[in-house]
C-alpha positions in Angstrom: 10.7 50.9 50.0 8.3 48.8 52.1 5.6 49.5 49.5 7.9 48.4 46.7 8.9 45.2 48.6 5.3 44.4 49.2 4.5 45.0 45.5 7.3 42.7 44.4 6.2 40.0 46.8 2.6 40.3 45.5 4.0 40.1 41.9 5.9 36.9 42.7 2.9 35.4 44.3 0.8 36.2 41.2 3.4 34.8 38.8 3.7 31.6 40.9 -0.1 31.3 40.9 -0.3 31.4 37.1 -0.8 27.9 35.5 2.2 26.5 33.8 2.2 26.6 30.0 1.0 23.3 28.7 3.4 21.2 26.6 2.3 19.6 23.4 3.4 16.8 21.1 2.8 16.6 17.3 2.6 13.2 15.6 3.1 13.6 11.8 2.4 10.5 9.7 2.3 9.1 6.2 1.3 5.8 4.6 1.3 4.2 1.2 3.4 6.8 -0.6 4.2 4.1 -3.2 7.3 5.7 -4.8 5.4 8.8 -5.8 8.4 11.1 -5.4 7.4 13.9 -7.7 4.6 16.5 -7.6 1.8 15.5 -9.9 0.4 17.6 -12.8 -2.1 19.1 -10.3 0.7 20.3 -8.0 -0.1 17.7 -5.4 2.3 15.4 -3.5 6.1 14.9 -4.0 8.9 14.6 -1.5 10.1 18.2 -1.8 6.8 19.8 -0.8 6.4 17.1 1.9 9.8 17.8 3.4 9.1 21.6 3.3 5.8 21.0 5.1 7.5 18.8 7.7 10.3 21.3 8.2 7.8 24.2 8.7 6.0 22.2 11.4 9.2 21.2 13.1 10.3 24.8 13.1 7.1 25.9 14.8 6.5 23.0 17.3 8.9 21.9 20.1 8.1 18.2 20.0 7.5 16.4 16.7 7.7 12.7 15.9 7.5 11.6 12.3 6.0 8.2 11.5 5.4 6.1 8.4 2.9 3.2 8.2 4.4 1.3 5.3 4.3 0.8 1.5 7.0 3.5 0.9 7.9 1.6 -2.3 6.3 0.2 -5.5 4.3 2.4 -7.8 6.6 4.3 -10.1 9.7 3.9 -12.2 11.9 4.9 -9.3 11.3 1.6 -7.7 11.0 -0.4 -11.0 14.5 0.7 -12.0 16.3 1.3 -8.8 14.8 -1.2 -6.3 14.6 1.1 -3.3 17.9 2.9 -3.9 16.0 6.2 -4.0 13.0 5.9 -1.6 14.8 4.5 1.4 17.6 7.1 1.5 14.9 9.8 1.1 13.1 8.6 4.2 16.3 9.1 6.1 16.8 12.6 4.5 13.3 13.5 5.8 14.3 12.2 9.2 11.5 9.7 9.8 11.6 8.6 13.5 9.5 5.5 13.4 8.7 3.1 10.5 6.9 -0.1 9.8 6.8 -2.4 6.8 4.0 -2.5 4.3 3.3 -5.6 2.1 5.1 -4.0 -0.9 8.3 -3.7 1.0 8.6 -7.5 0.4 8.3 -7.2 -3.4 12.0 -7.7 -4.0 12.4 -10.2 -1.1 13.5 -10.2 2.5 17.2 -9.7 1.6 16.4 -6.3 0.0 14.5 -5.2 3.1 17.6 -6.1 5.3 19.9 -4.2 2.9 18.1 -0.9 3.6 16.5 -1.4 7.0 19.8 -2.5 8.6 21.1 1.1 8.2 17.9 3.2 8.5 18.0 6.2 10.8 14.5 5.7 12.0 13.3 2.9 14.4 11.8 -0.1 12.6 9.0 -1.8 14.6 6.8 -4.9 14.3 5.2 -6.8 17.1 3.5 -9.5 15.0 6.2 -10.4 12.4 8.7 -12.8 14.0 12.0 -12.6 12.0 13.9 -15.0 14.2 16.4 -17.0 12.1 16.0 -14.7 9.0 18.3 -11.9 7.7 16.0 -9.4 9.5 16.6 -10.9 12.9 17.5 -8.1 15.4 16.6 -5.3 13.0 12.9 -4.8 14.0 11.8 -4.2 17.6 8.2 -4.9 18.8 7.9 -1.4 20.2 9.7 1.8 21.1 9.2 4.3 23.9 9.9 8.0 23.5 10.2 10.4 26.5 8.6 13.8 25.7 8.6 16.4 28.5 8.2 13.9 31.2 5.6 11.8 29.4 6.3 8.3 28.1 4.8 7.6 24.6 4.9 4.0 23.5 4.7 2.9 19.9 4.3 -0.6 18.5 4.0 -2.0 15.0 1.3 -4.3 13.6 1.6 -5.8 10.1 -0.9 -7.3 7.7 -1.5 -11.1 7.4 0.8 -12.1 4.5 -1.4 -15.1 3.5 -2.4 -14.9 -0.2 -1.0 -11.3 -0.3 2.8 -11.5 -0.1 4.5 -14.1 -2.2 5.9 -16.7 0.2 9.3 -16.8 -1.5 9.7 -13.2 -0.5 9.1 -13.6 3.2 11.7 -16.2 4.1 11.0 -18.0 7.3 9.1 -15.1 8.8 6.3 -16.0 11.2 3.0 -14.1 11.3 1.3 -13.7 14.7 -2.4 -13.0 15.0 -3.1 -9.3 15.2 -5.6 -8.7 18.0 -3.9 -10.9 20.7 -0.5 -9.5 20.0 -1.7 -5.9 19.9 -3.6 -6.2 23.2 -0.6 -7.9 24.9 1.9 -5.4 23.7 -0.3 -2.4 24.5 -0.9 -3.7 28.0 2.8 -4.2 28.5 3.5 -0.6 27.3 0.9 0.9 29.5 1.1 -1.2 32.7 4.7 -2.5 32.8 6.5 0.4 31.1 4.2 3.1 32.5 3.5 4.7 29.1 1.1 7.6 29.3 0.0 7.1 25.7 0.1 4.0 23.5 0.1 4.3 19.7 -0.3 1.4 17.3 1.4 2.0 13.9 -0.3 -0.5 11.6 -0.4 -1.7 8.0 -3.7 -3.6 7.9 -6.2 -1.0 6.6 -9.9 -0.2 7.5 -11.4 -2.1 4.5 -12.5 -5.7 5.2 -10.9 -8.1 2.8 -10.7 -11.9 2.9 -11.7 -12.1 6.6 -8.5 -10.2 7.6 -8.4 -8.0 10.7 -8.9 -4.2 10.1 -7.9 -1.2 12.1 -11.6 -0.6 13.1 -11.8 -4.2 14.4 -8.5 -3.8 16.3 -9.7 -0.6 17.9 -13.0 -2.1 18.9 -11.3 -5.2 20.5 -8.5 -3.2 22.2 -8.1 -2.1 25.8 -4.9 0.1 26.1 -4.5 1.6 22.6 -5.1 5.3 22.4 -4.2 6.0 18.8 -4.0 3.8 15.6 -1.9 5.3 12.8 -2.6 3.1 9.8 -2.1 2.3 6.2 -2.8 -0.4 3.5 -6.4 0.4 2.5 -5.4 3.9 1.0 -8.2 5.5 3.0 -8.4 9.2 3.7 -9.8 9.2 7.2 -11.1 12.7 7.9 -11.8 13.9 11.5 -15.2 13.0 12.7 -17.2 10.2 14.4 -19.8 9.7 11.7 -19.8 8.4 8.1 -18.2 5.4 6.5 -14.7 6.0 7.8 -14.9 7.6 11.3 -11.8 8.7 13.1 -13.1 7.7 16.5 -14.0 4.1 17.4 -15.0 2.9 20.9 -12.8 0.2 22.3 -13.7 -2.9 24.3 -14.0 -0.8 27.5 -16.2 1.9 25.9 -13.3 4.4 25.6 -12.5 6.3 22.4 -9.6 5.4 20.1 -8.4 7.7 17.4 -7.9 5.9 14.0 -5.9 7.9 11.4 -4.8 7.3 7.8 -3.8 9.7 5.0 -4.9 7.9 1.8 -2.1 7.2 -0.7 0.7 8.7 -2.8 1.7 11.3 -0.2 -1.1 13.7 -1.0 -1.6 14.4 2.7 0.5 14.6 5.8 -1.3 13.4 8.9 -1.2 15.8 11.8 -2.1 14.9 15.4 -1.4 17.5 18.1 -1.7 16.4 21.7 -1.8 18.3 24.9 0.7 16.3 27.1 -1.3 17.2 30.2 -4.6 15.9 28.7 -3.8 12.6 27.0 -6.8 10.8 28.4 -9.4 11.7 25.7 -8.6 11.1 22.0 -11.7 13.2 21.1 -9.8 16.3 22.2 -6.7 15.6 20.0 -6.2 18.0 17.1 -6.3 15.6 14.2 -6.3 16.6 10.5 -5.0 15.8 7.1 -2.7 18.6 5.8 -2.6 18.8 1.9 0.9 18.4 0.4 1.1 20.8 -2.5 3.6 22.9 -4.4 2.6 26.1 -2.5 6.1 26.5 -1.0 8.7 28.9 -2.5 11.5 27.1 -4.3 14.1 28.3 -1.8 12.3 26.3 0.9 12.9 23.0 -0.9 15.7 20.8 0.5 18.7 21.3 -1.8 20.2 18.0 -0.7 17.1 16.1 -1.9 17.1 18.0 -5.2 20.8 17.1 -5.9 20.2 13.5 -4.8 17.1 13.0 -7.0 18.3 14.6 -10.2 20.4 11.8 -11.8 17.6 9.3 -11.2 15.0 11.7 -12.5 17.0 12.3 -15.7 17.1 8.5 -16.4 13.4 8.2 -15.9 12.5 11.2 -18.0 13.7 9.5 -21.1 11.1 6.7 -20.7 8.3 9.1 -19.7 8.7 11.1 -22.9 8.9 8.3 -25.5 5.5 8.0 -27.1 4.7 4.5 -28.5 0.9 4.4 -29.1 -2.3 6.2 -28.5 -5.3 5.4 -26.3 -8.7 6.1 -27.8 -10.4 6.5 -24.4 -9.9 7.0 -20.6 -9.3 3.7 -19.0 -9.4 3.3 -15.2 -7.1 0.9 -13.3 -9.7 0.4 -10.6 -12.5 -0.9 -12.8 -12.5 -4.6 -11.9 -14.4 -5.7 -15.0 -14.0 -4.0 -18.3 -11.7 -1.5 -19.9 -8.1 -1.8 -18.8 -8.7 -5.1 -16.9 -10.1 -6.6 -20.2 -7.2 -5.2 -22.2 -4.6 -6.6 -19.8 -6.0 -10.1 -19.9 -6.5 -10.0 -23.7 -2.9 -8.9 -24.2 -1.7 -11.8 -21.9 -3.9 -14.3 -23.9 -2.5 -13.1 -27.2 1.1 -13.4 -26.0 0.6 -16.8 -24.5 -1.2 -18.0 -27.6 1.8 -17.2 -29.8 4.2 -18.6 -27.1 2.3 -21.8 -27.0 2.5 -22.1 -30.8 6.3 -21.8 -30.5 6.5 -24.3 -27.7 4.3 -26.8 -29.6 6.9 -26.8 -32.4 9.3 -28.4 -29.9 6.7 -30.4 -28.1 3.6 -31.3 -30.1 1.8 -32.3 -26.9 2.0 -28.7 -25.5 -1.7 -27.6 -25.1 -3.5 -24.7 -26.6 -4.5 -21.7 -24.4 -8.1 -21.6 -23.2 -8.1 -18.2 -21.6 -6.1 -15.7 -19.6 -6.5 -14.5 -16.0 -4.6 -11.5 -14.7 -5.0 -9.7 -11.4 -6.4 -6.2 -11.3 -4.2 -5.5 -8.2 -1.2 -5.7 -10.6 -2.6 -2.8 -12.7 -1.3 0.3 -10.9 -2.1 3.2 -13.1 -4.9 4.4 -15.3 -4.5 4.8 -19.1 -5.8 8.3 -20.0 -7.0 9.1 -23.5 -4.1 10.3 -25.7 -0.4 9.5 -26.0 0.9 6.4 -24.3 4.6 6.4 -23.3 7.0 3.7 -22.4 7.2 5.0 -18.8 3.4 4.9 -18.6 3.3 1.2 -19.4 6.1 0.4 -17.0 4.3 2.3 -14.3 1.1 0.6 -15.1 2.6 -2.9 -14.7 5.5 -2.3 -12.2 5.7 -5.7 -10.5 8.5 -8.2 -11.1 6.0 -10.9 -12.1 6.4 -13.2 -15.1 3.7 -14.5 -17.5 3.2 -18.2 -17.2 1.1 -21.0 -18.8 -0.4 -23.6 -16.5 -3.0 -26.4 -16.4 -5.9 -26.2 -13.9 -9.0 -28.1 -13.0 -12.4 -26.5 -13.8 -13.4 -26.6 -10.1 -10.4 -24.5 -9.2 -11.4 -21.9 -11.9 -14.9 -21.7 -10.5 -13.7 -21.3 -7.0 -11.3 -18.5 -8.1 -14.1 -16.8 -10.0 -16.3 -16.8 -6.9 -13.5 -15.0 -5.0 -13.1 -12.6 -7.8 -16.8 -12.0 -8.1 -17.1 -11.0 -4.5 -14.4 -8.3 -5.1 -16.4 -7.0 -8.1 -14.5 -8.8 -10.8 -11.0 -9.7 -12.1 -9.0 -9.3 -15.2 -10.1 -12.1 -17.5 -9.8 -12.5 -21.3 -12.7 -12.3 -23.7 -13.2 -16.1 -23.7 -14.6 -15.9 -20.1 -18.0 -14.7 -18.9 -18.9 -15.0 -15.2 -22.6 -14.9 -14.3 -23.6 -14.0 -10.7 -26.7 -13.1 -8.7 -27.2 -9.8 -7.1 -25.2 -10.9 -4.1 -22.2 -11.8 -6.4 -22.6 -15.5 -5.9 -21.4 -17.3 -9.0 -24.2 -19.0 -11.0 -22.1 -20.1 -13.9 -18.7 -19.6 -15.4 -18.7 -19.8 -19.2 -15.7 -20.4 -21.4 -16.3 -19.6 -25.1 -20.0 -19.8 -24.3 -19.9 -23.2 -22.6 -20.1 -23.9 -18.9 -16.7 -24.8 -17.3 -16.6 -28.5 -16.4 -15.4 -28.9 -12.8 -13.6 -32.1 -13.6 -12.0 -31.0 -16.9 -8.5 -29.6 -17.2 -7.9 -26.3 -18.8 -4.8 -24.4 -19.9 -4.5 -20.8 -19.1 -2.2 -17.8 -19.1 -1.5 -15.8 -15.9 1.4 -14.5 -13.8 3.5 -16.5 -11.4 2.2 -14.4 -8.5 -1.4 -15.7 -9.1 -0.1 -19.3 -9.5 1.1 -19.0 -5.9 -2.6 -18.6 -4.9 -2.0 -14.9 -4.1 -4.5 -12.0 -4.3 -6.9 -14.4 -2.5 -7.1 -16.7 -5.5 -6.0 -19.6 -3.4 -7.5 -22.4 -5.5 -5.1 -21.5 -8.4 -2.2 -22.7 -6.3 -3.4 -26.2 -7.4 -2.3 -25.3 -11.0 0.4 -27.2 -12.8 3.0 -24.9 -14.2 3.9 -25.7 -17.9 6.0 -22.7 -18.8 7.3 -19.4 -17.2 8.5 -16.4 -19.2 12.0 -15.1 -18.4 10.9 -11.6 -19.0 9.0 -9.5 -16.5 5.3 -9.1 -17.4 5.7 -5.4 -18.5 8.0 -6.5 -21.4 5.5 -8.5 -23.5 2.7 -6.1 -22.6 4.8 -3.2 -23.7 5.7 -5.0 -26.9 2.0 -5.5 -27.6 1.1 -1.8 -27.2 4.2 -0.8 -29.2 3.1 -3.0 -32.1 -0.3 -1.5 -32.1 1.2 2.0 -32.2 3.5 1.0 -35.1 0.4 0.0 -37.1 -1.4 3.2 -36.2 -4.0 1.2 -34.3 -5.4 3.0 -31.3 -5.7 1.2 -28.0 -9.4 0.7 -27.7 -10.4 -2.3 -25.6 -13.7 -4.0 -25.2 -15.5 -2.1 -22.3 -18.2 -4.7 -21.7 -18.3 -6.3 -18.3 -17.1 -9.9 -18.1 -18.6 -10.4 -14.7 -22.4 -9.9 -15.1 -25.3 -9.9 -12.7 -28.2 -11.9 -14.0 -31.6 -12.7 -12.7 
């Protein structure tokens, strides 16, 4: 008996001496899913596989927090037709815990944001958008703190500078606060005053430098108390690793590592960050990866509530996606900033505005002719593959609620806008325009029908009302004088143009030549 007692005592001592099992936390994250709710033709993406993947991780991990970094909407007919009625409820059905706004959440105005975010299940956060006095007052918190197995995890939201990006009429009286000062102040408060063991910035500012706006990499480098940045906006797939163009580790102002994460776009990946709660001090040791979202799951693992919810919306959209109206003679990219689809878009706008001006001139003989058209490549959201063109494809390609317009503008404002466009690699301009630059993309000359644009002359042009507001960084065009604005959304006349070509058996075959040229 004494031997048995001694053995039991030794066993207890040994068990007590064993190290406690470490606890972990998994941060799952998405960004820029852009209304892409269905799996594509390659079996990638879609809300059903995403939910199945999230469920499988939640079933295998004790502590999981699901985060979205903005731009849930805008990019398919689901948003074009139903204005958020589908995407926002789906976010709740997937049980997102923390969410921030992207710039496209503002596309239908601040009232629509309030309509959905007022009842969202997740916690909406933003530290640098001040909504005081607006319909969003009280809906967004600067930060949120989650307790996980005795550790305090602080999250705060950082949003993009809306200047020349979000139409001012859609933001109400919202005030933007500069990113780095607010981020450092909020992170310090979370870490020092609220005793957070980990501070996570959830951002929608991107890692690609545009128009002098702050990026995630710049924020990380200027920070002191941020451990992780979960970002969006630039559609960048940030893979694990410290080298290359888009590293996942950036040193902060104190020489400490910060993990910067982003999943790309369209829900093709689910971001996965696993943390040992007893070893939160070194982001290099976090298990960070991008997990592909594919149709590899068995059908019975798909969420039946989502299937039932989606079906009536899907049925309505299918009718548009199957109606063929024309044929494309070639593959046209929506990301080529000079040539192809960019050229086609501006040429279609010019043709429409030309006929509209003729009609308006019958009522007012003084109404001017149309010198050229300028559209924004950012408004062209889908490529146009060779082959059949459907109604749904055109509506997906031009999804924004913008309207074609005719305006007068000074030549000097055209030249300034073309300089901004040239630095981006081009813009959607009609065949009357040729922009000549040097190798550094500095504009040497802007030609209109072969003649240099006169800085002091006035020109009449076709564009969209979004551009007339000086948006997409084309700030000088805010000086334009509006002469006419179409009642129809921009997709309607462009769809009519394509449909007329199809009825005449004329294939869509635009001029591929660059309209922004580098010359010696």
